[in-house]
Structures are given as C-alpha cells and as structure tokens.
C-alpha positions as CSV (number, residue, x, y, z in Angstrom):
1,M,0.0,0.0,0.0
2,P,1.1,3.6,-0.4
3,T,3.5,5.1,2.2
4,P,1.3,6.6,4.9
5,H,1.4,10.3,5.7
6,V,0.7,9.5,9.4
7,L,1.8,6.3,11.1
8,I,-0.7,5.6,13.9
9,V,0.7,3.3,16.5
10,I,-1.3,1.7,19.3
11,P,0.7,-0.3,21.9
12,A,-1.7,-2.8,23.6
13,L,-1.8,-5.4,26.2
14,N,-5.1,-7.0,27.3
15,E,-7.2,-4.1,26.1
16,A,-10.3,-5.9,24.8
17,R,-12.5,-3.5,26.7
18,H,-11.2,-0.4,24.9
19,I,-9.5,-1.4,21.7
20,D,-12.6,-1.2,19.5
21,G,-13.3,2.4,20.4
22,V,-9.7,3.4,19.8
23,L,-9.7,1.6,16.4
24,D,-12.9,3.5,15.5
25,F,-11.2,6.8,16.0
26,A,-7.8,5.7,14.5
27,T,-9.3,4.3,11.3
28,G,-11.5,7.3,10.8
29,F,-8.6,9.6,11.1
30,A,-6.4,7.4,9.0
31,Q,-8.8,7.6,6.1
32,R,-8.9,11.4,6.2
33,A,-5.1,11.9,6.7
34,G,-3.6,9.1,4.6
35,G,-2.7,7.0,7.6
36,L,-1.9,3.5,8.6
37,V,-2.9,2.0,11.9
38,V,-0.5,-0.5,13.6
39,V,-1.5,-2.3,16.8
40,V,1.6,-3.5,18.6
41,D,0.5,-6.3,20.9
42,G,2.7,-7.2,23.9
43,G,1.2,-10.7,24.4
44,S,-2.4,-10.2,25.2
45,T,-4.2,-13.1,26.8
46,D,-7.7,-11.7,26.5
47,A,-9.7,-11.1,23.2
48,T,-7.6,-8.1,22.1
49,R,-5.9,-9.8,19.3
50,D,-9.1,-11.5,18.0
51,I,-10.8,-8.1,18.0
52,V,-8.0,-6.5,16.0
53,R,-7.9,-9.4,13.5
54,G,-11.6,-9.1,13.0
55,R,-11.2,-5.4,12.3
56,M,-8.3,-6.1,9.9
57,S,-10.4,-8.4,7.8
58,A,-12.8,-5.5,7.1
59,N,-10.3,-2.6,6.9
60,P,-7.0,-2.7,5.0
61,L,-5.6,0.2,7.0
62,I,-5.1,-1.9,10.1
63,R,-2.0,-4.0,10.9
64,L,-1.3,-6.2,13.9
65,I,2.3,-7.0,14.9
66,D,3.8,-8.8,17.9
67,N,5.9,-7.0,20.4
68,P,8.2,-9.7,21.8
69,D,9.9,-7.3,24.2
70,R,6.4,-6.4,25.7
71,L,7.4,-2.8,26.5
72,Q,5.5,0.1,24.9
73,S,8.8,1.9,24.1
74,A,10.1,-1.1,22.2
75,G,6.8,-1.7,20.5
76,V,6.6,1.9,19.1
77,N,10.2,1.6,17.9
78,L,9.3,-1.7,16.1
79,A,6.3,-0.2,14.4
80,V,8.3,2.8,13.2
81,A,11.0,0.5,11.9
82,Q,8.6,-1.7,10.0
83,F,6.1,0.9,8.6
84,G,7.5,4.4,9.1
85,E,9.8,4.7,6.1
86,G,8.7,7.7,4.1
87,A,5.9,8.7,6.6
88,E,6.1,12.2,8.0
89,W,4.2,11.9,11.3
90,L,3.9,9.4,14.1
91,L,0.7,9.5,16.1
92,R,0.9,7.4,19.3
93,L,-2.4,6.4,20.8
94,D,-3.0,4.7,24.2
95,A,-5.4,1.8,24.0
96,H,-6.6,2.7,27.6
97,S,-8.0,6.0,26.4
98,A,-10.7,7.8,24.4
99,Y,-10.3,10.5,21.8
100,P,-12.5,13.2,20.3
101,D,-13.2,12.8,16.6
102,D,-11.1,15.8,15.6
103,Y,-8.1,14.9,17.8
104,G,-5.7,14.0,15.0
105,D,-6.9,16.8,12.7
106,I,-6.2,19.4,15.4
107,L,-2.8,17.9,16.2
108,L,-1.8,18.2,12.5
109,A,-3.1,21.7,12.3
110,E,-1.2,22.7,15.5
111,A,2.0,21.2,14.1
112,Q,1.7,23.1,10.9
113,Q,0.9,26.4,12.6
114,T,3.6,26.2,15.2
115,G,6.3,24.3,13.3
116,A,6.7,22.0,16.3
117,D,8.5,18.7,16.0
118,S,6.2,17.2,18.7
119,V,2.7,18.2,19.7
120,V,1.7,16.9,23.1
121,V,-1.6,17.0,24.9
122,S,-3.3,17.3,28.3
123,M,-5.2,14.3,29.7
124,H,-8.3,14.1,31.8
125,A,-8.9,10.9,33.9
126,E,-12.4,9.5,33.9
127,G,-13.7,6.6,36.0
128,Q,-16.4,4.1,35.7
129,G,-17.6,2.8,39.1
130,F,-17.0,4.2,42.6
131,L,-13.3,3.3,43.1
132,Q,-12.1,4.1,39.6
133,T,-13.9,7.5,39.8
134,V,-12.2,8.3,43.1
135,I,-8.8,7.4,41.5
136,A,-9.6,9.6,38.5
137,E,-10.5,12.5,40.8
138,A,-7.2,12.0,42.6
139,Q,-5.3,12.1,39.3
140,N,-7.1,15.2,38.0
141,S,-6.4,17.1,41.2
142,R,-3.3,19.3,41.7
143,L,-2.5,17.2,44.8
144,G,-2.4,14.1,42.6
145,N,-0.7,15.4,39.5
146,G,1.6,18.0,41.1
147,G,0.5,20.6,38.6
148,S,2.1,18.8,35.6
149,A,1.3,20.9,32.5
150,H,0.0,17.8,30.6
151,R,-2.4,17.0,33.4
152,L,-4.0,20.5,33.4
153,A,-6.0,21.7,30.4
154,G,-4.9,25.2,29.4
155,G,-3.7,27.4,26.5
156,G,-1.0,26.3,24.1
157,A,2.6,26.6,25.3
158,W,6.2,25.4,24.5
159,V,7.2,22.8,27.0
160,D,10.0,20.4,27.8
161,H,7.6,17.4,28.3
162,G,4.0,16.3,27.8
163,H,1.8,13.4,27.1
164,H,3.0,12.0,23.7
165,A,0.6,12.4,20.8
166,L,2.1,13.6,17.4
167,M,5.7,13.6,16.5
168,R,7.8,14.1,13.3
169,I,9.2,10.7,12.4
170,A,12.4,12.5,11.2
171,A,12.9,14.0,14.7
172,F,12.0,10.7,16.4
173,R,14.6,8.8,14.3
174,A,17.2,11.6,14.6
175,V,17.5,11.1,18.4
176,G,17.2,7.3,18.2
177,G,13.5,6.8,19.1
178,Y,12.5,5.6,22.5
179,D,14.9,3.8,24.8
180,G,13.4,0.4,24.2
181,T,14.6,-0.8,27.6
182,F,12.4,1.7,29.5
183,S,9.1,0.3,30.9
184,H,8.0,3.6,32.4
185,N,9.0,7.3,31.9
186,E,10.1,6.6,28.3
187,D,8.2,9.6,27.1
188,A,10.0,12.1,29.4
189,E,13.4,10.4,28.6
190,L,12.8,10.9,24.8
191,D,11.6,14.4,25.3
192,H,14.9,15.3,27.1
193,R,16.8,14.0,24.1
194,L,14.5,15.8,21.7
195,T,14.9,19.2,23.4
196,R,18.6,18.7,23.9
197,A,18.9,18.2,20.1
198,G,17.0,21.4,19.4
199,H,13.6,20.0,18.6
200,R,10.6,21.9,19.9
201,I,7.6,20.5,21.8
202,W,4.2,22.2,21.7
203,L,1.5,21.5,24.3
204,T,-1.8,22.2,22.6
205,G,-4.7,23.6,24.4
206,R,-7.2,22.8,21.7
207,T,-7.6,19.1,22.3
208,G,-6.8,16.3,24.7
209,L,-7.6,12.8,25.6
210,T,-9.7,11.0,28.2
211,Y,-7.7,8.4,30.2
212,F,-9.2,5.5,32.0
213,P,-7.1,4.9,35.1
214,R,-6.5,1.7,37.1
215,A,-9.7,0.5,38.7
216,Q,-8.1,-1.1,41.8
217,L,-5.6,0.1,44.4
218,G,-3.1,-2.7,43.9
219,P,-2.5,-2.1,40.2
220,L,-2.5,1.6,40.8
221,I,0.2,1.3,43.5
222,R,2.3,-0.9,41.2
223,Q,1.9,1.6,38.4
224,Y,3.2,4.6,40.4
225,Y,5.9,2.5,42.0
226,N,7.1,1.8,38.5
227,F,6.7,5.4,37.5
228,G,9.1,6.3,40.3
229,R,11.6,3.7,39.1
230,G,11.4,5.1,35.6
231,R,12.0,8.6,36.7
232,A,15.0,7.7,38.7
233,R,16.4,5.7,35.8
234,N,15.8,8.6,33.5
235,L,17.6,11.1,35.8
236,R,20.6,8.8,36.2
237,K,20.9,8.0,32.5
238,N,20.8,11.6,31.4
239,N,22.7,13.0,34.5
240,L,19.7,15.2,35.5
241,R,18.5,16.6,38.8
242,P,14.8,16.1,39.8
243,A,12.5,19.0,39.6
244,R,11.5,20.6,42.9
245,R,8.1,18.9,43.1
246,Q,9.7,15.5,42.2
247,A,12.4,16.0,44.9
248,I,9.6,16.7,47.5
249,V,7.7,13.6,46.5
250,A,10.8,11.5,46.5
251,M,11.4,12.3,50.2
252,L,8.0,10.9,51.3
253,A,9.0,7.2,51.7
254,P,12.2,7.7,53.6
255,A,10.6,10.3,55.8
256,A,7.6,8.0,56.6
257,A,10.0,5.1,57.2
258,L,11.3,7.0,60.3
259,V,8.2,5.8,62.1
260,V,10.1,2.6,63.0
261,L,12.1,4.8,65.4
262,A,9.0,6.0,67.1
263,P,9.7,3.9,70.2
264,V,12.9,6.0,70.6
265,S,11.1,9.3,70.2
266,L,7.6,10.2,69.0
267,L,9.1,12.9,66.8
268,F,10.1,10.2,64.4
269,A,6.4,9.5,63.8
270,A,5.8,13.2,62.8
271,P,6.5,12.8,59.0
272,L,3.9,9.9,58.7
273,I,1.4,11.9,60.7
274,L,1.9,15.0,58.6
275,W,1.5,12.8,55.4
276,L,-1.9,11.5,56.7
277,L,-3.0,15.1,57.6
278,A,-2.0,16.3,54.2
279,C,-4.0,13.5,52.6
280,L,-7.0,14.5,54.7
281,A,-6.6,18.2,53.8
282,G,-6.2,17.3,50.1
283,G,-9.3,15.2,50.3
284,V,-11.3,18.1,51.7
285,M,-10.1,20.3,48.9
286,I,-10.9,17.8,46.2
287,A,-14.4,17.2,47.8
288,V,-15.0,20.9,47.8
289,Q,-13.7,21.3,44.2
290,T,-15.8,18.5,42.8
291,G,-18.8,18.9,45.1
292,R,-18.8,15.2,45.9
293,P,-18.0,13.7,49.3
294,R,-16.1,10.9,47.8
295,G,-13.3,13.4,47.1
296,L,-12.3,12.9,50.7
297,L,-11.1,9.4,49.7
298,A,-9.4,10.9,46.6
299,G,-6.9,12.7,48.9
300,L,-5.8,9.5,50.5
301,V,-5.5,7.9,47.0
302,A,-3.4,10.8,45.8
303,G,-1.1,10.5,48.8
304,T,-0.8,6.7,48.2
305,M,0.2,7.4,44.6
306,H,3.0,9.7,45.8
307,M,4.2,7.3,48.4
308,A,4.4,4.5,45.9
309,W,6.3,6.7,43.5
310,S,8.8,7.7,46.2
311,A,9.3,4.0,47.1
312,G,10.0,3.1,43.5
313,F,12.3,6.1,43.0
314,W,14.5,5.0,45.9
315,R,14.4,1.3,44.9
316,Q,15.8,2.3,41.5
317,W,18.2,5.0,42.7
318,L,19.8,2.8,45.3
319,T,20.0,-0.5,43.4
320,R,20.5,0.8,39.9
321,S,18.7,-2.4,38.7
322,P,16.7,-2.3,35.4
323,A,13.1,-1.3,35.6
324,P,10.6,-4.2,35.5
325,P,10.0,-5.5,32.0
326,Q,6.2,-5.1,31.8
327,Q,3.9,-3.1,29.5
328,E,1.2,-0.9,31.0
329,P,-1.0,1.7,29.5
330,A,0.3,5.3,29.9
C-alpha cells in the first residue's frame, strides 16, 4: 500500500474492553489523513488480538504485529522501523484512552501552525464505578498530579515534556526513538533528548484525551511504584536533577519510614502523621472542588500514589537495577 502520511501506533496489552473504540477513532482519522494503523501487541491473553484481527479483515488500513519485548517503548520503535519509512508523522495512541473525533486533525493543524516537532496533549482521567472514579478525581487534582502541564488543560505553550501524541518521524529517528529498555517514563526520557537536540515540543490547548485509570488500588500502586523507578532511571541515564516537586515527593517514603524509630522518640512519627494530615486536607479540597463527598477518599488515594512513586524512585536509585520488563497503558 502507499506510504502513509501519518503512522498511527497503538501499543496494547489486554485491552479488549477499549480497543474497538480506539480503532474506531484511529481508522476514521487514517482515512482522512492518509494514515496506517498499527496495533503492537505485547502478548495479550484476552480477546484483544481476536478483535484486531476481525477489524483487519474489514479494513486494509489496520495492521497487527507482535511485540516480543512487551514494553511500549520497544513496540513503538518496532512499528516505526517496519512501517515508518517515508511517513512524515507518528501518532501514538494509548489503548486505555478515548479521543475526540477531531483529535488527529487538530494535532496536525497545530504542528503546521507552530512548526513544532512534537505536539503533546493534556489528559483528563475518567472513572467508571466508585473506586475508579475516586482514583480519577485524585489524578485530576493538583494534589495528585503535582501541577504537571500535561495534566492541566490550558492554553498552548512550549514545554519540555508532555503526554505524547504527534511527532515528526524524522525527529523521532534523529534522536534514536524511545529507549526500548524503559518500561516507564520513556516519554520524558525521549523528550529530554529531543529538546537537547534542538527539537521543539508544543503543548496544545485545543484538544486532549480521556484516560481510564486503574480501577483497583493494587495495580495503581504498582503503576506509580514503576513510574518512580522510571523517573530515577531517566535522571541517572541523562545526568539530570529532579524537579523541585519531584524531589519533594521522593522524600516521602524515607521520611515516613522513620516511624520505625517512634519507640525511641515520638518525633520520628511526625512525618507519617503529617502525610496523613496532608491526605485528609487534600481530600477536603478535592471534595469541595468536585462537590462530591467521595473526594475525601481521593486525597488518600493521591497520597498513596505519591508514596508508591517515592518508594519506586529510591528502589531504582539505590539498586540501579533495570526497571521491571512489563507493559502498561500510559
């Protein structure tokens, strides 16, 4: 088939619940923009692959390839290597998300108007059911996201990092693509190399995506633990210092661990108590902001996310061991 103008890549692992909706968007945009849709599967054991094969039989714009390394970073690299020759743009989609119909069109228009090499987006979490909704409210709050630009919808701005969406394949290849050994924080690591090489990243305020977070606390804790590990590995690889908000969050776990010395002096319990009070205060703010009492629990969820991130950060920083080889939605 002709060389695609836009290569649309969807890393997936056990996304039977969401993959149809993402493919609906991706194929519609591909038809308008001259695109090709590549689902890179990391070894799904649910119906994801069967769903994609069924869609392939009806639509020649869809491809399914295996990702033996299972990591999203390696999967996107593989798709670009196999199908990106001659294409101008890479559009990365998360299977665990939903997109407005004009998402891709706006991204292309923003890239053309700004001359950006990468157009990134903000993301809004949305839950289905009580606990997932609480988790979503925690992630949407400033307490949960730390004021990250790509978590807060706003006007367009030049940034150093954002949630990956559209990128020039020439720029992607010029810096070597993703580090295929990163299981988490691969987007920020690539953004550092992009900006260091002189490429520009534009955070659009005209569109964004809806993200469906983890629906249970266990997977959420593991996700943020691995986010912390990924950030530590990124900093070490590129000889960087953590941003101020990252440094503050990183101190949570070691400060809370001082509670084991509480039998010596109750002062050692103070950091853990302060953390709990901060979770309660944050929960009150979220409840007031959303107008829903369940926001009180969102404060505790946000604090738990930060604590898990801190624990993962120090695990990686002190051991220097590779991040866990597993694929998760962004």
